[in-house]
TORPA-4810 file (N, C-alpha, C, O; in nm, 3 decimals):
<nodes>
NODE_1_-0.547_1.896_-0.238_-0.549_1.793_-0.130_-0.457_1.665_-0.153_-0.450_1.622_-0.268_M
NODE_2_-0.392_1.606_-0.060_-0.302_1.499_-0.088_-0.423_1.387_-0.077_-0.539_1.399_-0.038_S
NODE_3_-0.354_1.278_-0.124_-0.440_1.168_-0.086_-0.362_1.021_-0.106_-0.259_1.019_-0.174_F
NODE_4_-0.405_0.921_-0.057_-0.331_0.782_-0.036_-0.362_0.710_-0.150_-0.473_0.712_-0.201_I
NODE_5_-0.262_0.644_-0.194_-0.270_0.571_-0.308_-0.187_0.415_-0.292_-0.068_0.405_-0.263_V
NODE_6_-0.259_0.325_-0.314_-0.202_0.180_-0.327_-0.200_0.129_-0.460_-0.296_0.128_-0.537_E
NODE_7_-0.079_0.086_-0.484_-0.050_0.038_-0.625_0.044_-0.087_-0.640_0.101_-0.120_-0.536_F
NODE_8_0.065_-0.154_-0.738_0.153_-0.263_-0.763_0.252_-0.242_-0.869_0.209_-0.207_-0.979_E
NODE_9_0.363_-0.256_-0.854_0.469_-0.244_-0.967_0.531_-0.383_-1.000_0.539_-0.465_-0.908_L
NODE_10_0.569_-0.411_-1.110_0.622_-0.538_-1.165_0.775_-0.493_-1.183_0.812_-0.453_-1.293_S
NODE_11_0.852_-0.497_-1.086_0.999_-0.468_-1.102_1.072_-0.565_-1.044_1.047_-0.622_-0.937_T
NODE_12_1.201_-0.590_-1.146_1.295_-0.703_-1.086_1.374_-0.679_-0.961_1.449_-0.763_-0.911_P
NODE_13_1.351_-0.555_-0.911_1.444_-0.517_-0.768_1.399_-0.615_-0.662_1.280_-0.614_-0.628_V
NODE_14_1.474_-0.690_-0.614_1.462_-0.784_-0.504_1.350_-0.899_-0.542_1.294_-0.966_-0.455_L
NODE_15_1.325_-0.911_-0.674_1.216_-1.001_-0.695_1.282_-1.132_-0.666_1.213_-1.198_-0.587_R
NODE_16_1.388_-1.191_-0.701_1.440_-1.303_-0.680_1.468_-1.346_-0.536_1.468_-1.465_-0.501_E
NODE_17_1.494_-1.233_-0.445_1.510_-1.259_-0.297_1.361_-1.297_-0.262_1.329_-1.402_-0.205_T
NODE_18_1.270_-1.193_-0.306_1.135_-1.223_-0.237_1.076_-1.370_-0.274_1.009_-1.430_-0.191_A
NODE_19_1.100_-1.419_-0.383_1.032_-1.572_-0.414_1.097_-1.653_-0.282_1.024_-1.735_-0.228_T
NODE_20_1.210_-1.636_-0.237_1.265_-1.723_-0.147_1.211_-1.693_0.006_1.246_-1.769_0.097_A
NODE_21_1.132_-1.589_0.029_1.064_-1.539_0.146_0.914_-1.521_0.139_0.852_-1.514_0.033_S
NODE_22_0.858_-1.513_0.262_0.711_-1.495_0.254_0.681_-1.381_0.214_0.584_-1.363_0.141_A
NODE_23_0.769_-1.270_0.262_0.748_-1.139_0.209_0.872_-1.065_0.246_0.948_-1.104_0.335_K
NODE_24_0.893_-0.938_0.167_0.990_-0.832_0.227_0.953_-0.716_0.245_0.902_-0.650_0.155_L
NODE_25_0.972_-0.672_0.370_0.910_-0.521_0.384_1.030_-0.444_0.429_1.108_-0.456_0.524_V
NODE_26_1.015_-0.329_0.293_1.131_-0.244_0.284_1.097_-0.111_0.392_0.998_-0.038_0.384_I
NODE_27_1.199_-0.101_0.487_1.205_-0.009_0.574_1.266_0.119_0.525_1.196_0.218_0.541_E
NODE_28_1.378_0.137_0.470_1.417_0.249_0.403_1.511_0.241_0.273_1.589_0.146_0.264_Q
NODE_29_1.506_0.328_0.186_1.575_0.345_0.082_1.661_0.492_0.083_1.616_0.603_0.113_V
NODE_30_1.788_0.459_0.044_1.884_0.578_0.074_2.002_0.551_-0.010_2.035_0.437_-0.043_Y
NODE_31_2.073_0.675_-0.048_2.206_0.659_-0.106_2.301_0.708_-0.010_2.297_0.816_0.048_R
NODE_32_2.415_0.586_0.004_2.527_0.605_0.093_2.642_0.699_0.060_2.643_0.740_-0.056_S
NODE_33_2.728_0.735_0.131_2.824_0.829_0.105_2.905_0.796_-0.004_2.949_0.891_-0.071_E
NODE_34_2.939_0.668_-0.041_3.013_0.621_-0.141_2.916_0.609_-0.285_2.953_0.558_-0.391_D
NODE_35_2.798_0.663_-0.259_2.724_0.667_-0.390_2.617_0.538_-0.431_2.545_0.533_-0.531_G
NODE_36_2.628_0.449_-0.334_2.554_0.317_-0.357_2.413_0.338_-0.326_2.381_0.408_-0.230_A
NODE_37_2.335_0.288_-0.391_2.184_0.277_-0.339_2.161_0.175_-0.262_2.197_0.064_-0.300_T
NODE_38_2.101_0.189_-0.147_2.095_0.101_-0.048_1.944_0.056_-0.012_1.867_0.152_-0.013_K
NODE_39_1.895_-0.044_0.014_1.779_-0.072_0.075_1.797_-0.163_0.215_1.875_-0.258_0.224_L
NODE_40_1.710_-0.116_0.323_1.697_-0.186_0.434_1.574_-0.256_0.443_1.473_-0.189_0.421_V
NODE_41_1.557_-0.383_0.472_1.443_-0.448_0.463_1.422_-0.586_0.547_1.522_-0.656_0.565_F
NODE_42_1.323_-0.619_0.589_1.281_-0.717_0.661_1.245_-0.849_0.594_1.150_-0.857_0.516_W
NODE_43_1.319_-0.945_0.625_1.274_-1.073_0.503_1.203_-1.166_0.617_1.260_-1.197_0.722_A
NODE_44_1.068_-1.208_0.582_0.999_-1.290_0.684_0.999_-1.438_0.627_0.973_-1.462_0.509_H
NODE_45_1.029_-1.531_0.719_1.041_-1.667_0.693_1.112_-1.727_0.798_1.194_-1.669_0.870_G
NODE_46_1.074_-1.856_0.806_1.141_-1.953_0.920_1.275_-1.975_0.879_1.356_-1.964_0.971_D
NODE_47_1.327_-2.006_0.750_1.419_-2.068_0.704_1.532_-1.960_0.638_1.510_-1.927_0.522_D
NODE_48_1.635_-1.910_0.696_1.703_-1.793_0.626_1.796_-1.854_0.519_1.847_-1.779_0.436_P
NODE_49_1.821_-1.981_0.516_1.909_-2.018_0.410_1.872_-1.999_0.271_1.956_-1.952_0.194_E
NODE_50_1.742_-2.031_0.224_1.712_-1.981_0.086_1.718_-1.840_0.076_1.763_-1.780_-0.022_P
NODE_51_1.674_-1.790_0.176_1.653_-1.615_0.162_1.820_-1.552_0.122_1.846_-1.466_0.039_I
NODE_52_1.915_-1.624_0.208_2.041_-1.558_0.170_2.108_-1.618_0.048_2.178_-1.541_-0.019_E
NODE_53_2.096_-1.731_0.013_2.118_-1.795_-0.127_2.062_-1.721_-0.227_2.132_-1.695_-0.325_A
NODE_54_1.922_-1.672_-0.220_1.860_-1.579_-0.316_1.924_-1.452_-0.338_1.933_-1.398_-0.449_A
NODE_55_1.971_-1.401_-0.221_2.033_-1.286_-0.206_2.160_-1.288_-0.283_2.191_-1.191_-0.352_L
NODE_56_2.231_-1.388_-0.277_2.342_-1.402_-0.360_2.357_-1.414_-0.502_2.461_-1.396_-0.565_E
NODE_57_2.237_-1.447_-0.550_2.209_-1.499_-0.682_2.112_-1.374_-0.755_2.081_-1.372_-0.874_D
NODE_58_2.073_-1.272_-0.650_1.994_-1.161_-0.697_2.058_-1.077_-0.779_2.148_-1.009_-0.729_D
NODE_59_2.029_-1.062_-0.919_2.126_-0.989_-0.997_2.100_-0.827_-0.982_2.156_-0.742_-1.050_R
NODE_60_2.001_-0.801_-0.875_1.994_-0.650_-0.859_2.048_-0.614_-0.741_2.031_-0.498_-0.703_T
NODE_61_2.125_-0.707_-0.660_2.171_-0.689_-0.550_2.330_-0.709_-0.579_2.374_-0.809_-0.636_V
NODE_62_2.417_-0.595_-0.529_2.563_-0.623_-0.552_2.622_-0.650_-0.417_2.738_-0.689_-0.420_A
NODE_63_2.569_-0.637_-0.304_2.616_-0.676_-0.172_2.502_-0.669_-0.042_2.411_-0.585_-0.045_D
NODE_64_2.514_-0.739_0.039_2.426_-0.751_0.141_2.485_-0.787_0.283_2.589_-0.852_0.295_S
NODE_65_2.417_-0.744_0.381_2.486_-0.771_0.526_2.341_-0.790_0.612_2.235_-0.731_0.591_S
NODE_66_2.369_-0.884_0.706_2.246_-0.916_0.808_2.267_-0.837_0.921_2.372_-0.848_0.985_L
NODE_67_2.161_-0.742_0.961_2.171_-0.660_1.065_2.111_-0.697_1.204_2.167_-0.676_1.312_L
NODE_68_1.979_-0.762_1.184_1.929_-0.831_1.300_1.865_-0.949_1.270_1.831_-0.979_1.155_E
NODE_69_1.843_-1.037_1.397_1.786_-1.173_1.377_1.670_-1.180_1.490_1.693_-1.167_1.610_V
NODE_70_1.546_-1.203_1.435_1.431_-1.220_1.534_1.387_-1.362_1.474_1.440_-1.434_1.389_L
NODE_71_1.256_-1.379_1.561_1.237_-1.529_1.549_1.181_-1.563_1.404_1.213_-1.674_1.360_S
NODE_72_1.109_-1.488_1.332_1.059_-1.514_1.221_1.074_-1.416_1.104_0.997_-1.415_1.007_E
NODE_73_1.188_-1.324_1.121_1.232_-1.237_1.025_1.354_-1.199_1.042_1.401_-1.223_1.153_R
NODE_74_1.420_-1.146_0.964_1.555_-1.090_0.963_1.592_-0.956_0.885_1.559_-0.939_0.768_R
NODE_75_1.656_-0.870_0.951_1.673_-0.718_0.874_1.808_-0.723_0.830_1.906_-0.743_0.902_L
NODE_76_1.805_-0.700_0.674_1.913_-0.700_0.597_1.921_-0.564_0.548_1.823_-0.493_0.529_Y
NODE_77_2.051_-0.530_0.527_2.083_-0.401_0.419_2.145_-0.463_0.317_2.232_-0.549_0.332_S
NODE_78_2.093_-0.414_0.187_2.140_-0.447_0.071_2.183_-0.335_-0.031_2.104_-0.244_-0.055_A
NODE_79_2.298_-0.342_-0.085_2.341_-0.227_-0.193_2.297_-0.287_-0.316_2.319_-0.406_-0.339_A
NODE_80_2.236_-0.212_-0.398_2.190_-0.254_-0.555_2.306_-0.252_-0.627_2.407_-0.188_-0.598_L
NODE_81_2.288_-0.328_-0.727_2.391_-0.334_-0.831_2.353_-0.227_-0.937_2.243_-0.172_-0.928_S
NODE_82_2.432_-0.199_-1.029_2.413_-0.065_-1.106_2.292_-0.097_-1.175_2.205_-0.010_-1.183_D
NODE_83_2.271_-0.224_-1.233_2.147_-0.265_-1.284_2.017_-0.234_-1.205_1.913_-0.183_-1.246_W
NODE_84_2.048_-0.274_-1.092_1.903_-0.272_-0.989_1.879_-0.130_-0.968_1.764_-0.086_-0.966_G
NODE_85_1.996_-0.046_-0.950_1.983_0.100_-0.912_1.903_0.167_-1.020_1.816_0.250_-0.991_A
NODE_86_1.933_0.131_-1.150_1.868_0.193_-1.258_1.738_0.178_-1.276_1.668_0.267_-1.324_D
NODE_87_1.685_0.042_-1.233_1.538_-0.005_-1.240_1.463_0.073_-1.114_1.340_0.084_-1.118_L
NODE_88_1.528_0.120_-1.020_1.476_0.177_-0.901_1.379_0.301_-0.938_1.421_0.405_-0.989_L
NODE_89_1.265_0.279_-0.911_1.174_0.409_-0.949_1.146_0.506_-0.848_1.076_0.605_-0.872_I
NODE_90_1.203_0.483_-0.725_1.184_0.567_-0.599_1.239_0.703_-0.623_1.182_0.788_-0.555_Y
NODE_91_1.341_0.754_-0.708_1.379_0.880_-0.718_1.266_0.962_-0.793_1.250_1.082_-0.770_P
NODE_92_1.182_0.887_-0.891_1.106_0.969_-0.963_0.983_1.010_-0.858_0.925_1.119_-0.863_E
NODE_93_0.960_0.923_-0.778_0.858_0.944_-0.677_0.899_1.078_-0.598_0.824_1.175_-0.595_A
NODE_94_1.011_1.074_-0.541_1.079_1.177_-0.462_1.067_1.328_-0.543_1.035_1.429_-0.480_A
NODE_95_1.096_1.333_-0.694_1.075_1.420_-0.783_0.954_1.490_-0.775_0.942_1.612_-0.781_V
NODE_96_0.852_1.394_-0.760_0.702_1.409_-0.769_0.628_1.452_-0.611_0.509_1.466_-0.585_N
NODE_97_0.765_1.468_-0.506_0.671_1.467_-0.364_0.591_1.362_-0.340_0.489_1.389_-0.277_D
NODE_98_0.606_1.251_-0.371_0.547_1.117_-0.363_0.613_1.066_-0.245_0.735_1.050_-0.244_I
NODE_99_0.537_1.039_-0.138_0.611_0.960_-0.001_0.577_0.832_0.022_0.473_0.818_0.086_T
NODE_100_0.634_0.738_-0.010_0.605_0.589_0.015_0.604_0.568_0.165_0.686_0.617_0.242_F
NODE_101_0.504_0.490_0.199_0.453_0.485_0.342_0.495_0.325_0.376_0.558_0.286_0.474_R
NODE_102_0.448_0.257_0.283_0.472_0.110_0.322_0.505_0.043_0.174_0.435_0.065_0.075_D
NODE_103_0.616_-0.038_0.172_0.659_-0.127_0.054_0.702_-0.236_0.082_0.800_-0.251_0.155_I
NODE_104_0.622_-0.348_0.019_0.634_-0.486_0.041_0.646_-0.543_-0.069_0.579_-0.498_-0.161_T
NODE_105_0.740_-0.666_-0.096_0.783_-0.711_-0.202_0.734_-0.861_-0.166_0.799_-0.942_-0.100_V
NODE_106_0.607_-0.881_-0.223_0.538_-1.030_-0.199_0.642_-1.138_-0.263_0.734_-1.121_-0.343_A
NODE_107_0.595_-1.252_-0.199_0.641_-1.386_-0.257_0.624_-1.412_-0.381_0.685_-1.502_-0.437_G
NODE_108_0.522_-1.321_-0.452_0.509_-1.355_-0.602_0.605_-1.285_-0.664_0.626_-1.308_-0.783_D
NODE_109_0.674_-1.195_-0.601_0.762_-1.089_-0.674_0.710_-0.956_-0.703_0.785_-0.866_-0.741_G
NODE_110_0.583_-0.941_-0.687_0.515_-0.813_-0.714_0.551_-0.735_-0.580_0.558_-0.783_-0.467_E
NODE_111_0.573_-0.599_-0.621_0.607_-0.502_-0.537_0.474_-0.409_-0.517_0.433_-0.339_-0.610_T
NODE_112_0.414_-0.412_-0.398_0.289_-0.346_-0.348_0.332_-0.219_-0.235_0.388_-0.233_-0.126_R
NODE_113_0.290_-0.104_-0.295_0.326_0.020_-0.224_0.207_0.089_-0.186_0.103_0.081_-0.251_I
NODE_114_0.221_0.163_-0.071_0.093_0.261_-0.001_0.190_0.385_-0.023_0.310_0.376_0.003_R
NODE_115_0.132_0.504_-0.073_0.195_0.628_-0.068_0.104_0.747_-0.048_-0.018_0.743_-0.062_A
NODE_116_0.168_0.841_-0.019_0.099_0.974_-0.001_0.134_1.053_-0.134_0.249_1.073_-0.172_R
NODE_117_0.022_1.096_-0.200_0.049_1.154_-0.319_-0.001_1.290_-0.322_-0.117_1.300_-0.282_V
NODE_118_0.071_1.425_-0.367_0.023_1.546_-0.335_-0.100_1.588_-0.448_-0.174_1.684_-0.427_P
NODE_119_-0.109_1.506_-0.564_-0.212_1.541_-0.666_-0.225_1.467_-0.765_-0.121_1.407_-0.791_S
NODE_120_-0.321_1.442_-0.842_-0.346_1.345_-0.935_-0.214_1.373_-1.069_-0.167_1.279_-1.134_R
NODE_121_-0.180_1.492_-1.085_-0.083_1.514_-1.154_0.037_1.437_-1.129_0.086_1.352_-1.203_E
NODE_122_0.082_1.479_-1.009_0.189_1.392_-0.971_0.171_1.250_-0.995_0.250_1.192_-1.069_A
NODE_123_0.079_1.189_-0.943_0.057_1.023_-0.967_0.056_1.008_-1.115_0.118_0.910_-1.157_L
NODE_124_0.004_1.080_-1.197_0.004_1.060_-1.344_0.164_1.091_-1.395_0.212_1.016_-1.480_Q
NODE_125_0.229_1.180_-1.352_0.383_1.186_-1.405_0.476_1.059_-1.344_0.566_1.001_-1.403_D
NODE_126_0.428_1.035_-1.216_0.507_0.898_-1.144_0.460_0.779_-1.259_0.542_0.712_-1.321_Y
NODE_127_0.340_0.769_-1.272_0.280_0.645_-1.346_0.362_0.640_-1.509_0.399_0.534_-1.559_R
NODE_128_0.376_0.762_-1.568_0.454_0.761_-1.685_0.572_0.744_-1.672_0.624_0.689_-1.769_E
NODE_129_0.653_0.776_-1.568_0.794_0.734_-1.549_0.808_0.586_-1.539_0.911_0.528_-1.571_S
NODE_130_0.698_0.526_-1.493_0.696_0.365_-1.470_0.678_0.310_-1.636_0.751_0.221_-1.682_C
NODE_131_0.598_0.360_-1.694_0.564_0.307_-1.834_0.710_0.330_-1.922_0.751_0.242_-1.998_R
NODE_132_0.783_0.456_-1.901_0.903_0.462_-1.983_1.013_0.378_-1.968_1.104_0.365_-2.051_E
NODE_133_1.002_0.310_-1.842_1.089_0.209_-1.799_1.040_0.067_-1.816_1.098_-0.035_-1.777_R
NODE_134_0.930_0.074_-1.875_0.860_-0.066_-1.900_0.848_-0.136_-1.773_0.875_-0.256_-1.767_D
NODE_135_0.811_-0.072_-1.674_0.778_-0.126_-1.553_0.609_-0.113_-1.529_0.553_-0.006_-1.508_I
NODE_136_0.545_-0.232_-1.536_0.400_-0.232_-1.509_0.357_-0.173_-1.400_0.412_-0.199_-1.294_P
NODE_137_0.244_-0.078_-1.407_0.208_-0.022_-1.299_0.047_-0.039_-1.283_-0.030_-0.020_-1.377_F
NODE_138_0.009_-0.076_-1.157_-0.136_-0.134_-1.167_-0.186_-0.069_-1.028_-0.144_-0.104_-0.918_R
NODE_139_-0.275_0.023_-1.048_-0.336_0.112_-0.949_-0.443_0.016_-0.858_-0.530_-0.048_-0.917_L
NODE_140_-0.434_0.013_-0.745_-0.524_-0.070_-0.666_-0.652_0.013_-0.613_-0.767_-0.026_-0.635_Q
NODE_141_-0.619_0.138_-0.537_-0.724_0.222_-0.493_-0.656_0.355_-0.448_-0.538_0.374_-0.417_R
NODE_142_-0.764_0.445_-0.454_-0.729_0.583_-0.393_-0.817_0.633_-0.312_-0.936_0.620_-0.341_I
NODE_143_-0.778_0.702_-0.196_-0.867_0.720_-0.090_-0.815_0.846_-0.008_-0.696_0.879_-0.011_F
NODE_144_-0.903_0.910_0.058_-0.830_1.023_0.147_-0.833_0.980_0.273_-0.926_0.909_0.312_E
NODE_145_-0.729_1.017_0.355_-0.707_0.975_0.493_-0.808_1.053_0.575_-0.836_1.169_0.545_E
NODE_146_-0.865_0.987_0.684_-0.954_1.056_0.781_-0.882_1.140_0.860_-0.760_1.124_0.865_S
NODE_147_-0.948_1.246_0.937_-0.868_1.330_1.042_-0.805_1.237_1.151_-0.700_1.259_1.211_D
NODE_148_-0.866_1.155_1.164_-0.788_1.059_1.284_-0.671_0.956_1.243_-0.614_0.874_1.314_S
NODE_149_-0.651_0.987_1.100_-0.535_0.907_1.058_-0.577_0.769_1.040_-0.493_0.689_0.998_G
NODE_150_-0.700_0.730_1.067_-0.723_0.580_1.028_-0.769_0.566_0.881_-0.816_0.660_0.816_R
NODE_151_-0.748_0.432_0.831_-0.800_0.447_0.683_-0.928_0.375_0.692_-0.940_0.261_0.736_D
NODE_152_-1.027_0.452_0.646_-1.169_0.419_0.630_-1.211_0.369_0.473_-1.328_0.347_0.440_Y
NODE_153_-1.101_0.356_0.386_-1.123_0.315_0.246_-1.211_0.439_0.183_-1.296_0.426_0.094_Y
NODE_154_-1.178_0.546_0.239_-1.228_0.671_0.161_-1.370_0.716_0.210_-1.433_0.810_0.160_G
NODE_155_-1.419_0.631_0.325_-1.549_0.657_0.377_-1.536_0.768_0.497_-1.452_0.755_0.586_V
NODE_156_-1.608_0.857_0.491_-1.590_0.966_0.610_-1.628_0.912_0.723_-1.704_0.815_0.722_S
NODE_157_-1.579_0.968_0.842_-1.599_0.918_0.991_-1.735_0.914_1.000_-1.774_0.805_1.041_E
NODE_158_-1.834_1.005_0.972_-1.966_1.003_1.008_-2.058_0.872_0.920_-2.152_0.806_0.964_R
NODE_159_-1.994_0.864_0.787_-2.046_0.787_0.724_-2.003_0.632_0.780_-2.082_0.539_0.771_Q
NODE_160_-1.883_0.619_0.832_-1.844_0.491_0.881_-1.903_0.475_1.030_-1.922_0.362_1.076_C
NODE_161_-1.932_0.588_1.102_-2.026_0.555_1.235_-2.165_0.486_1.182_-2.209_0.378_1.221_E
NODE_162_-2.224_0.569_1.088_-2.338_0.508_1.051_-2.360_0.362_0.988_-2.462_0.295_1.002_A
NODE_163_-2.252_0.328_0.920_-2.260_0.194_0.849_-2.226_0.101_0.979_-2.316_0.019_0.999_L
NODE_164_-2.129_0.094_1.062_-2.092_0.018_1.186_-2.208_0.020_1.272_-2.236_-0.090_1.319_L
NODE_165_-2.290_0.124_1.309_-2.392_0.122_1.397_-2.510_0.029_1.338_-2.568_-0.059_1.403_T
NODE_166_-2.537_0.067_1.191_-2.644_-0.016_1.122_-2.617_-0.183_1.134_-2.694_-0.274_1.165_A
NODE_167_-2.492_-0.183_1.101_-2.444_-0.332_1.096_-2.448_-0.415_1.227_-2.476_-0.535_1.230_L
NODE_168_-2.410_-0.325_1.357_-2.415_-0.397_1.478_-2.555_-0.396_1.517_-2.592_-0.476_1.603_E
NODE_169_-2.639_-0.313_1.463_-2.784_-0.325_1.517_-2.884_-0.426_1.448_-2.993_-0.467_1.487_D
NODE_170_-2.801_-0.457_1.317_-2.876_-0.589_1.266_-2.971_-0.509_1.124_-3.072_-0.556_1.072_G
NODE_171_-2.921_-0.412_1.095_-2.982_-0.341_0.975_-2.976_-0.395_0.843_-3.059_-0.383_0.753_Y
NODE_172_-2.854_-0.465_0.842_-2.807_-0.525_0.702_-2.834_-0.682_0.713_-2.799_-0.756_0.621_F
NODE_173_-2.895_-0.728_0.821_-2.937_-0.864_0.841_-3.044_-0.902_0.743_-3.109_-0.815_0.684_D
NODE_174_-3.065_-1.039_0.724_-3.165_-1.086_0.647_-3.238_-1.191_0.721_-3.180_-1.299_0.727_V
NODE_175_-3.375_-1.181_0.788_-3.433_-1.047_0.797_-3.364_-0.947_0.884_-3.276_-0.976_0.964_P
NODE_176_-3.410_-0.829_0.863_-3.356_-0.717_0.942_-3.384_-0.724_1.079_-3.491_-0.778_1.108_R
NODE_177_-3.311_-0.680_1.176_-3.329_-0.670_1.320_-3.370_-0.547_1.383_-3.405_-0.540_1.501_E
NODE_178_-3.364_-0.436_1.289_-3.392_-0.316_1.335_-3.432_-0.240_1.210_-3.421_-0.290_1.099_T
NODE_179_-3.488_-0.095_1.234_-3.513_-0.016_1.140_-3.438_0.082_1.112_-3.344_0.104_1.188_T
NODE_180_-3.457_0.162_1.001_-3.371_0.279_0.966_-3.402_0.387_1.080_-3.310_0.440_1.143_L
NODE_181_-3.535_0.416_1.103_-3.563_0.483_1.217_-3.513_0.459_1.347_-3.490_0.555_1.420_A
NODE_182_-3.495_0.356_1.381_-3.429_0.315_1.519_-3.289_0.335_1.514_-3.233_0.373_1.617_A
NODE_183_-3.215_0.313_1.399_-3.078_0.345_1.378_-3.058_0.505_1.395_-2.981_0.554_1.478_V
NODE_184_-3.133_0.572_1.312_-3.129_0.711_1.313_-3.154_0.781_1.458_-3.094_0.882_1.496_A
NODE_185_-3.233_0.725_1.518_-3.266_0.771_1.645_-3.136_0.747_1.738_-3.096_0.838_1.810_E
NODE_186_-3.078_0.634_1.732_-2.974_0.610_1.810_-2.842_0.720_1.799_-2.769_0.762_1.889_E
NODE_187_-2.840_0.754_1.641_-2.737_0.851_1.608_-2.786_0.983_1.614_-2.718_1.071_1.561_L
NODE_188_-2.900_1.014_1.672_-2.968_1.158_1.677_-2.973_1.235_1.556_-2.962_1.357_1.555_D
NODE_189_-2.992_1.157_1.447_-3.004_1.228_1.321_-3.126_1.162_1.265_-3.176_1.055_1.301_I
NODE_190_-3.172_1.260_1.149_-3.306_1.211_1.103_-3.294_1.102_0.980_-3.189_1.092_0.915_S
NODE_191_-3.405_1.026_0.955_-3.413_0.909_0.871_-3.356_0.938_0.741_-3.287_0.852_0.687_D
NODE_192_-3.381_1.076_0.672_-3.319_1.120_0.549_-3.177_1.109_0.558_-3.113_1.040_0.478_Q
NODE_193_-3.114_1.188_0.672_-2.982_1.192_0.683_-2.906_1.077_0.707_-2.788_1.067_0.672_A
NODE_194_-2.978_0.978_0.773_-2.892_0.853_0.776_-2.906_0.765_0.650_-2.808_0.695_0.623_L
NODE_195_-3.007_0.760_0.576_-3.031_0.710_0.454_-2.907_0.756_0.347_-2.839_0.679_0.281_S
NODE_196_-2.898_0.891_0.349_-2.787_0.943_0.276_-2.667_0.897_0.305_-2.593_0.857_0.215_A
NODE_197_-2.630_0.896_0.439_-2.492_0.853_0.495_-2.461_0.698_0.454_-2.352_0.653_0.417_R
NODE_198_-2.571_0.634_0.468_-2.555_0.484_0.444_-2.531_0.461_0.267_-2.458_0.370_0.227_L
NODE_199_-2.584_0.534_0.193_-2.592_0.528_0.051_-2.452_0.574_-0.013_-2.390_0.517_-0.103_R
NODE_200_-2.416_0.696_0.055_-2.289_0.717_0.009_-2.162_0.655_0.066_-2.059_0.639_0.001_R
NODE_201_-2.179_0.623_0.184_-2.077_0.531_0.266_-2.062_0.395_0.157_-1.957_0.365_0.100_G
NODE_202_-2.176_0.332_0.145_-2.167_0.208_0.069_-2.094_0.245_-0.068_-1.996_0.177_-0.097_Q
NODE_203_-2.132_0.345_-0.151_-2.103_0.367_-0.274_-1.938_0.385_-0.271_-1.861_0.331_-0.351_A
NODE_204_-1.900_0.476_-0.158_-1.763_0.498_-0.154_-1.675_0.381_-0.129_-1.567_0.361_-0.185_T
NODE_205_-1.745_0.289_-0.018_-1.660_0.177_0.002_-1.649_0.079_-0.127_-1.539_0.034_-0.158_L
NODE_206_-1.757_0.049_-0.196_-1.762_-0.012_-0.312_-1.678_0.012_-0.414_-1.631_-0.082_-0.478_L
NODE_207_-1.647_0.147_-0.442_-1.571_0.185_-0.512_-1.413_0.192_-0.481_-1.339_0.213_-0.578_R
NODE_208_-1.371_0.179_-0.387_-1.248_0.166_-0.317_-1.202_0.036_-0.282_-1.087_0.010_-0.245_N
NODE_209_-1.307_-0.055_-0.299_-1.252_-0.196_-0.269_-1.294_-0.291_-0.389_-1.217_-0.385_-0.407_T
NODE_210_-1.373_-0.283_-0.450_-1.439_-0.357_-0.543_-1.411_-0.294_-0.696_-1.411_-0.367_-0.795_L
NODE_211_-1.391_-0.180_-0.700_-1.370_-0.123_-0.824_-1.222_-0.029_-0.842_-1.189_0.065_-0.770_V
NODE_212_-1.155_-0.076_-0.945_-1.011_-0.012_-0.950_-1.032_0.113_-0.998_-1.095_0.133_-1.102_T
NODE_213_-0.972_0.221_-0.916_-0.992_0.350_-0.972_-0.886_0.369_-1.084_-0.803_0.281_-1.103_A
NODE_214_-0.888_0.478_-1.155_-0.815_0.509_-1.284_-0.793_0.654_-1.264_-0.898_0.715_-1.278_D
NODE_215_-0.682_0.738_-1.233_-0.659_0.875_-1.222_-0.668_0.945_-1.353_-0.669_1.068_-1.360_P
NODE_216_-0.677_0.860_-1.466_-0.669_0.927_-1.589_-0.810_0.947_-1.625_-0.840_1.005_-1.730_T
</nodes>
C-alpha cells in the first residue's frame, strides 16, 4: 500500500533564489528536447527585483525566463546549470516510483516535499540516494491518505468524526461540557467503541504531528 511522506532536503538547487523570495513553489520538473533540465516555479513576493537578481547569481541556474506575472507572485522557467542538474535528486525519486505532489523551497533555503511513495523500501532507497550525494534528508511525517483524499494526519475518517464531534460537544473542555456516553449516543456507537476510536485517533495524531517517524 502506498503512503504519503513529507520531508525536507538541504540542497543548493534554487537556494539562492529562494532567499530573495517568500517561497518558491515548483510546478514542473522536466528535461527539454535539447537535454536541459528545467524547472517551472512560482516565486512569491511583492518585489521582483531581488528575485531576478538572485536568479542571475544562482549558480544552479544557467538561464531563466519570466512566464507570467500576478499581483504577488511570478511564474518562471529556469534551466539548471550542469552543477545544478547533478544535484537534482528528482530522477532517483522517479526510479523508485515516488511521485512528488508538492515541492516548496522556503525562504530559509530548505526544500520541503510532499510525495506519494509506493513502499518503505522505495523510501529507504531514495533516502540512501540523498545520503550518497551528501544531501541531508529529514523526514517530517508519514501517513495514509483517506478514501476521500483529505489529509487527516493518518487518522481514519471514523476516528476523525469521533474526535471532531467530541471536540465540538465540549468533551475535551476543562471542565467537560458533555460525557462519553452522550457523544457515543450522538454517533450511534457504544461507549467502548467511542473510547477506542478516541484513543487510537489521538495516538495516531500525536505520532504524525509531534513525533518524527523514521522508516528504518
